[in-house]
N, C-alpha and C positions, 0 to 999 in steps of 0.2 A: 214241223209240229212244235207246239209249244212244250217247252221242258216243264213238266210237272212232275212232282215228287213219286206218284204212284207209278212212274214208268220204271221204277225199279222196285216196286212194292211197299206200299205204304207201312209205315212202322208200327202202326196199330196191329197190322196182319203177319207180323214177323214172329210170333210165338213158336210156331212149328216149322221144322225144319229149316230153320235158320242159323246161320253162325253164330250171331248173337245171342247170348244167353248160355252158349256151351262152355263147360269147364274145361277148354284147350289149355295143354300144356304150353310152357315159354316156347315163342319160336327162336329165341335166342339162349335156351336154356342149355343146349350142346355146347355151344360156343364157350359158355362161361364157365361149365364143369370142365371142359378140357383144357381151358385156359387160353383158348384161342380168341376171345374177346379183346380187343386192344382198347385199352384205355388211355387217357392223355400220355400218362408218363411212359407208356409203353414203346412209344415212338422215337425213333433215333435217326434222324436223317444224316445225310453223310457230313461230316466236319463238324458235329454238334459238340458244344461245350456246355459246362454246369455252371448255374448260378446259385449261391446261397445267400439267403437275407441275414444280415446282422441285425439284431433287434435290441430295441431299448430295455434296460434292466431298470428304468425309473418311470413314474406314470406322468410326471410334469416337470417341465424344466427345458434345459438345451444341452445340446453337445458341444462342447468345448474343445474337445481333439479327439482324432483319430490316427492311430498309427499305422497310416495307409503304407509307408515305406516298408514297414515290417512284413506287412502282409504281401505286398510286391515282391519282396526278397524270396518268398517260398517257392519252390520248384513247382511248377505247373500252373501257378496263378497267372492270368492274362492280363486281368484289369480289376480296378476298383472303382465302383460307381459309387459316387458322393454327392451331398448337395453342390459341391464346388466342382464335380466332374461327372456331367451327365448329358444326354440329348436334351434339347431344348423341345418344348411341348408348344403345339400350337394353340393351346386354350390353357386356361387356369384349372387345375384340377379341383379347386374349391369353389369353382362357378357352379350354379344350380339354375340349369336352364329347362328342367323339366321336373317334376314330382318323383321320378326315378333316378335323378342325377344325384347321388351322395357323395359327399366329399371324400376324397381318399388321399394317402400320404405317399406321394410320389417324388422323395427327396427334394423338395422344394425349398426348403430352409433347413436350419439347425433345431427350430422347435421340437420338443418331444410332447406329445397330446396324450400319451398312454403308455402303460407298459405293453412289451411284445410289438412296438412301431418298429417298422424298418427304419433304420439309420443309415444303412449301406449295403451295397450288394457286392459280393466277390464273384468273379467269373474267373473259372479255371479248366484246365482240360480234363480233369476228373472230379467225381463229387467229394472225393477225400481232399483234394486239394484245395476245393473251394471252401468246405468246411473248416479246415484248419486254418486257412487265411482269415475266414471271418472271426476266427477266435484271437487272432493276432491283432487285431484293431484295437483293443484294449482301450475302450472308449471312456474319455472322463466328461463328467457333466456338472453342470451348474443346476442345482436341484431345488425346485419350490415344492412346499406341501402339498400333498396329493389329496385331492377332494373325493372321499369315497362314501358312499353309502346314501340312504333315503335323506339323510338330515345334513348332508354335506354343505347344503347353502340353501339359500331361500326360493322357495317354491314360487312356480308362477304358473298362470293359466297359458296352455299351448294355444297357437291359433287354430290348429286341427289335429286329428289324432290318426294314425292309421295312414292311409292315404285319401286326405280330403274329408275325413268326418268330422262333424261339428264336436268341439270338446265338451259341449254341455248340450244334454237335451232334456226338455221338461214336457210333462204330459200330466196335466193335473195339478192339484195343490196338496204338496207333500206335507207341510206343516198340518194341513187340515186332516189329513188322512193318518197322521199319526197321532194326532189330538184324539181323533176318534176312536182310535184303537184300544181293544181291551188287553191285549197282550202286545209287547214291543220287544223287539230284538236290535241290540246295539252293539255290534262286534267289528273288530278290526282283524284283518288276515294279513299275513306278509308271505310273498314267494320270493325266491331267491334269483339270482342271475343264473341262467343256463346257457352253455356254448354248445355250438355246433360240433358235432364228431362222427361226421360221416366217415363210413369206411375208407373212401376214397379222399384223401386230403387234395386242398385245391393245388392243381398243378397247370402247367402250360409249356409246351414247346412251340418256340417261336423261329419263324424263318422270314426274313425280308428278301424280296427280290424287287430291286428298284423301289417304286413306290406302291407295289404289292406287298401282302402280308398274308402269311399262312400260318394258321394256329391250329394245334391239337390243345383242346381245355374242355373241362366239363363245363357246360352251360345248361341252366334251365331257361334261356331266352336269348338264343343268338343273334337275333336280329338286332336287339338292345344292345348287345355286346359289340356289335359292329358300329352301330352309331354312336357309342361311347368312346370306343376307342379310335374309330375314323375321326371323330371331332378332336382328339387329345393330340392325334398326330398330323392333323390336318390332310388326311387323304380320303377319297370317298368311301362310303361305307361297302359298296360295291367292290372296292379292291381288297377286301378282307374276306379270306376264306375259312370259316370255322369247321372244323371236324370234330364232332362230339357226340358219336354214335352210342356211348355207354358212358352212365354215370354212376359210380360207386356212392349212391346216396347224396342228396342234396338239401331238402327240408326247408328249401327258401334260401340257404346262404351261396347258393349256385345261379340264383335269378339275376343277379346283376353282377356285372364284372368287378372286381376287387382290384384293391391296389397291389398285391403279390403278382397278379397275373399280369397287370400292366408294367409291372418293374421288370418282370421276363422279357416283354416286348421292348422296353427300353435297354435292357442289356443286349439283346441281340442287334439292335440299331447301334449300340456304342461299339462293339467289337466286331460287327459285321460278319458275324457267323450265325448258324442255328443256335440256339441256347434253350435248355431247359432247365426249369425251376420249379419245385415241389418243395411245399411247406413242410416242416416237422409238425407232428402233431402239437407239440406245445406252442408252435407258432401259430396254429389256428384261434388260440385264445385272444382276440383282440380285434385283427383287421377285416374279418370276413363275417360280422354281426354275430348277434346274440340275442337272447331273450332278457329284457332287462329285469332290475328289481322291481317290485310294486308293494304298495301298501295300501289296503284297500279297506274300507270303512263301510260296512253295508247296515241300514236300518230298515227294518220291517216292521209294520203294524199289521194286526190282524183283529177282526171281530169276533165275537163271541160263537159265531158259526164257521170260524176257522177260515175265512175268507180274506185275502189280503185287502188291507186298506191303503196302504203305502209301502212302496220299494224305492229306497235312496241308497245309490251305489256310487261312492267317490272313490277315485283310485289316483294315488300318487306314485308317478313312475320316474325312472331315471332315464336320462338320455347325455349323450356326449357333451364334452364341453364347447365342441366346435360345429356340431350338427344338429339336425331337427328330425328325429325319428321318435314319435312318441306312441307307446303301446295303447292301444285302444282296449283296456281291460275292462272298464265299465260297462262297454258297450255290449257285453254278454248278458246283460238285464234288459234289454230292448226287446227281445223276442220270444219269451218263454212263458212267463207267467202275467197272468191278467190281474192288472189292479186299477182302480181309478186314479192312482196317482204313481206317476214313475218319473225319476230324476237320475240321470247319469251325468257324472262330471270328472273331468281329469285335471290334475295338477303335474308339473314336472321340476325335477332337480338336475341341475348339469353336474356331473363328475367326470372324472379323469379315466375314462375308458374308452375303447372302441365304440362307435355308433352301434348302438342296438339297431336290428334290422328285423327281417321277415324271418321268424322261426316256425316250425310247423303249427299251425292253428294260432297265428298270432292275436293277442288279445282273448280270443275264446278260450285258449288253455289257461291263462293265468287268471282271467274273470270268472270262469264257470267253477274252478276249484273253490274260489271265495263265496260265490253265489250259491251253489248246491251245499255246502256247509252250513250258509246262513239259513236256507230254506230248511234243511234238516232241523236246525235250532229251532226255527218257527214252529215246525210241526211237532217237536218235544215239547215246546213250552204250551201249546194247544192242546197236547196230550191227545194226539192225532196220530195213526200209523202216517208213517213218511211217504208212502206210495199213495195213500188215501188223500194225503195233503195235498200231493201234487196233482192228483186227478180233479180235485175241487179247482184248484186254482190255475191248471193249465189254460193257455190262451186259445180260443177260436179263430182269432185275428191276431197278427201283428200288433201288440198293444199300444205301441207309440205312434203307428201310421193308420192303423184300422183296415190294412190290406189282408185279405184272406190268404191263408195259406193251408197246405195240405195237413192240418191238424189231426184229422181222425188218424191218419197213419201213427202220430205219437202215442195214441190211446192203443192201439194194437200191440206196437213195441212194449209200452207198458205190461199189458195183459200177458204177452207170450213169453217176455223175459221173466217175468214174475212167476208164472206156472212153471217155467223149465226151472227156476231156480229153487223153488219151494217157499216162496215168501211168506204164504199164508201161516205158516206155522212160527212166525217171527215174535217172540214177546217184546212189547213196547219199551218197557224199562231197560237201560243198559245192565249190563253186567249179571245176566241172568242165564246165561248159557256156557257151559263147559264141556270139553271133550273127555275122553276116557283117561288122558293124561293129566287132567286137571288145567289144562290151558283154558284161558277165558278166551269165547267165540262171540264174535260180532258179525252182524249182517247189516250192510248200508247199500245204498242205491243212489244213483245220480242220472239227471236228464242230461243227453247229448243234444247237441245242435250244431250246425254249421251251414252258412248261407250258401245256396245254390248258385254259384257264379258261373260267368262265360265271360270270356274275353274274344278278341278278334284272330281267327288264324285262318289258313289257306290251304287248298289242296289242288294237285293236279291229276285228272284221271284220263289214262290212255287204255284203248282197245285195240289190240295189234291184229293183224292179218290173220295170225294163226288162231284168234279166237281168245288169246290170253289177256289178262288185264294187268295195268300198273297202275298203282296208286303211289303220289308223291307228295311228302309234306316234310317240312324241316320240323319235325316233333321230335321231344325231348322224352327218353325212358330214364328214369332215375333209379331204375332197378323195380319199380312197383308194376312191371306189366305192360306199360303203355304199348310199347311195340306188338305185343301179341294182342291186346284188345282192339288196337286200330288196324291191325290186320283183319280180324273179325269184321268189322264195320265196313272195311273195304270190301271183302269179300261178298257181303250183302249189299252195299251200295251198287257193285258192278254184277251182281246176280250170278257170279261164279262160284264154283268150289275154292277151298282154299288152296288145293294144289295149282289152281290155275291163275294165280295172282301172285304180283311180286309188290311188298310195300315197300318203300324206300324212305328212309328218314335219317335224321341225324346229322345232317350238313347245310351249310348255309346257303349253299346255292340252290336248294329246293325252295317250294313256296314257303313264305314265312308263316310258321305255326302259332305264333305268339309265345307268350310264356308259359311255362308248365309252372303253374303255381295255383295256390287259393283253390285246390281241389276241383281246378276248371279244366283241365287240358283235354281229359278224353270227351268233355261235352264240347268243347269247342274245337277240336280237330276231328272229332266224330261228326259234327253238323257239317264242317266244311266237306271232308270226305261224302258223306251223304250227299250233298248238294253237288259236288263234284260228278258223282256217279250218275245221279239224275240227269245233269247237264251232258254227258258224253253219251249216254244210251238215247237222249232225245235225239243227237246228231245222227247216232246210228240208225233211229227209226226215220227221221226225215230221209236220209239215203234209201231206206228200204220201201217206204210208202209212197214216194215219188218214182218208182221205179216200175214201169209197166211189167217188166219180167219177173217182180218179186210177187210172191204168193200174199204179201203185206200190202200190194199196191191198193192206193185208195182207203187205207184204214185211218186216214187223218181223222174223221170226224168220229168213230168208234173208239180209236186209240189203241195202244198196244200194251203189253206187259212183259218184262224182262223175267226169265226163269232159266236157272242152269245154262246159261249161254245161249239162249235161244230168244228171240221176240215173238210173241203169241199175239195173234188178233185178241182183242178183248173180248169181243162178241163170238168169237169161233175159234176154240182152240186146235182145231185142225189144221187151221192155217199159220204156218210158223216157220221161221227160217232161222238159221244158227248166224252168230255174229262173224264167224269166218266167211260164210258163204254170201253174206251182204257186202262186206268190204271186198271180197274177190270178185264179184260181178262188178262192182264200182270202179275196179281197179285202184281202190285207195290202200295203201300201206297201214293206216293207222287213223284213228280218230282221237281227238283228245279234247278236253274241256276243263274248266277250273271251276271252283267252288270256294265260297267263303261261310265261314261260321262266325256268327255273332250274337249277341243276346238282342231281343226283340224289344226295343223301347216302349211298344204299347203295352206289352205285356209285363214289363217290370213296373211300367205305371200304376198297374191294375192290381197286382199280385206280389206279396211277399214270397220269396223262394227261398227254401229250408229245407236240408235233410234233418231226420230225428231219428233219436235213438233213446235206448234206456239200459241203463249197466247196472248189475247187481253184484255184489263182492262180499266174500267171506273172509275174514281174516282170524288167526289165532295168535294171541298174545300170553307170552310166559308171564305169569303174575307175580314173579321173584324178580326176574331179570328184565323185564320189559320188553323182551325182542317181539317183533312184528312179524308176522309171515303172511303174506296172501296164500290162500288154499283153495279158492274157486273165484271164477269170474264169468258171469253169463252177460251177454248183451244182445239185445235186438236193435236192428236197424232198418230205417225205412230210407233208403238213398236212390229212389227212382228206379229206372229201369237197369237190370243188372246185364252188363255185357260179358263179363267171365266170372262166374262165381267162384271158382278157383282163385283167381287173383284178389276178389272182393274179398272174401275170407281171409286171404292173407293180409291184405292192407288193414282191414278191422282189427285182426288180431294184432297187429303190429301198433296201431292207434291206442289199444287198450293197454298193452305193454308200456308205452309211453306215458299214459296215464297213471299207471302203477309205479313207474319210475318217478313222475311228477310229486306224487304224494309221499312216497316212501324213501326215495334214494337221489335223487339228482340235486347239485347245489354246487356252483362255483363258489369258493371261499377265498374272499379277498383280505389281503393283509391291509389293515386300516393305517397302518405307518406308511408303508411305501406303495401301496396302490398296485401292488402285483397279486396276480392270482397263485394262490399257494398250492393248487392241485390241479395245474395245467397238462393232465397227463390222464391217460385210461387206468391209471394204478389207483389213483386217489379220487378222481373223479367218477363218482359211482353211478353206474348204470346197470340196470337188471341184468345179470346172467341166467343161464338156462335154470339153475338151481333155485332162483328167486322167482320164476315164471311158474303161475300154478296152473292146474288144468283149466282150459278156457273152452267156452262155447260161445259161437257167433250164430245168430239167428238172423236172416233177412226177411224182411217183411215186404211182400208183394206191394208195389206202389206203382200207380200210372198217373203223373201229372203231367198233363198235356200243355201246361205252359211255359216250363222251363227252358225247353230247348225242342224241336223236332223229333229226337230220339229219347227226349224223356229222361236223361241221364243226369245225374247229381254225381257228386263228388264223394268218395269214400276214405281219402289220405287222411284227413284230419279230424272227422268227426268222434272217431273213435278215442281220442284223448278226453275230451270235453266232458263226458259223462263218467269216464273211469276214475279219474283224479279224485272227484268228489266223491265217488262210491267207496272208494277204498279209506279215505279219510272218514266218512261218516261210519263205515264199518268199524273203525279203531275206537270210536267214541262208543258204539254200540257195546264192543267188547269190554271196555275199561270205565266207562263213565267219564272218561277224560275229554275234554274238548280241546285239542290242539289246534291253535291258530296260525302257527308258524312251519312253513312248509320247506322241505320234507318233514315228517315227523320224526322226531328222534327219540332214541332209546331213552335217554336222559330225563326228557320232558314226561314220558310215561311213567318211568320209575318214581320219580318224585311225585307224580299224582297217585301212583299205588300204594306209596307206603303211607 
């Protein structure tokens, strides 16, 4: 029989009685709460030793001396890996063979490119000995002046931004649009560097066995890590086995293998023993990516009717002195608001930091807080309520391409969140509301958007003689619940109850699931699982319909449908047979098939694919001290088909909290003299704690988008940031009448404005 999707039940008819859509608790929850979930650093192979990185305390220059002898005299120290004493690599770590091959520091010279760069690795019998040995190295430097900040050097136009996006996009005549405007906004916004602080730091346990390599390490992309490590060490990627069943957060920083992970592999090769290397919290501020600083100038023109006549968004971003990643901040203005003229452009400045890389909602997070603040300013200049202004100007089609997208869902998000929040009672003018304690109260809103991406991933489905099913895919769960959601999709793909299937993931010997990033993993792997399920049931159906002893014999034209572990003749429900019966009569122990999930080029060429949302925020501000506290957040999101409402609620809340953090808390403070990060710890690098997080409500808006992928799935991990940051910033303005354009919003700027 031909393998058809409807063999497993068409996605459009899975609303009732399906595992998909159910608020299932985490399949891995018991392991995590009982401490039985093994993360990378929990592994201790026999004979394992410890490696500790010694990092640079300067941002630019050279290491002129290391007291290796002192470190080696320490009891327990086995060896010290330095540029003069290290395993040779098969390829230059600065070589860039593909867009995802970013340069990394692997002790190839004595050059220092940024503070916190690895300058040596000490290997010892104990963690304490390795740590003390690293301290004994007492490095000396030839110091050069560090280049710090957005004005550190001459700006230049990057060749691309993000991964292959054009640095400049023009649609219509910006100058004519601004000239025709009756109201104009010209404002500049700045966002700081932000650094990855996942609960689980980057770690690796590396074991060499000849030319085979066994790794326990957190990874959002095991196949890509195999390719990169295989190239560096001159071994086939298939010789590398990566075990990564659990990640304590990733947010993009574990999407690509990092320098410290490779240094752990090098250390194991140098000493010929298993090695564990775990970054200290402070060491994560540099080699594992970050969100760069931005300065964004936005010019908006509007007519007397409040409609946009022009939207011009320019972004200056920092990148490292030695590599090329450019935050696509201005691209946020491509997709939301209709204007006859839109221009987005980027320029870059090289500074002495680690290379900025992907950090949750890269580009959208930095760009949307500026865009949503500017849209709010334009609404105020026109004397129009910010919600009404957005409704007047929201795009029915993607403005710069003309491709249609599910824009009606955004209207529903606006309406549902506004009603729940009580927006209709908002006074237009700022500083009009106070609470019973005399605190200034402000209400703000922001529009959320994120592209509905898909990469390529694979899955393998097996139906066994006992009627149970197995689904395999080397998927990644960063803690967001992917393991659970993919198990639910697997159960429906195989038409079995959850108790009848096993979902295997988290190791590199399983089918390549692609990268877990861009809020695309559930859609990508889910489609692969769905197709694998359809293919394996097609094989099962072929066995049954070609066997004269089966009640399904001859059903090839009518077709069969799978339900609850049985195949039914489509035109006669009375004729059915269980999976186990089919396999037993055929004398087959199991059947298996593979499936691939990938974006449909034809659909992508015709449609713009985005998830949408709207976030409303309330803040209260002490009129004397300027202290700001968010007191309510309400968000409504249309993100395609919801696989697990419980997990989706959690992800959207997490995104909204990060948006709050972006607006009010998070900032890496750089010492302009030394180029060192002054708050490289969780004591002074501020993120919201429980006391900072207000009551929050998340509304999911039903959305059926048949074009994004066969299951209609869109991502939810990143979209919550994009509307929330702007909503909080706009609420601060509404409370105080002070428009702060440097983020995070600081008490001193509010206090000075209130005086």
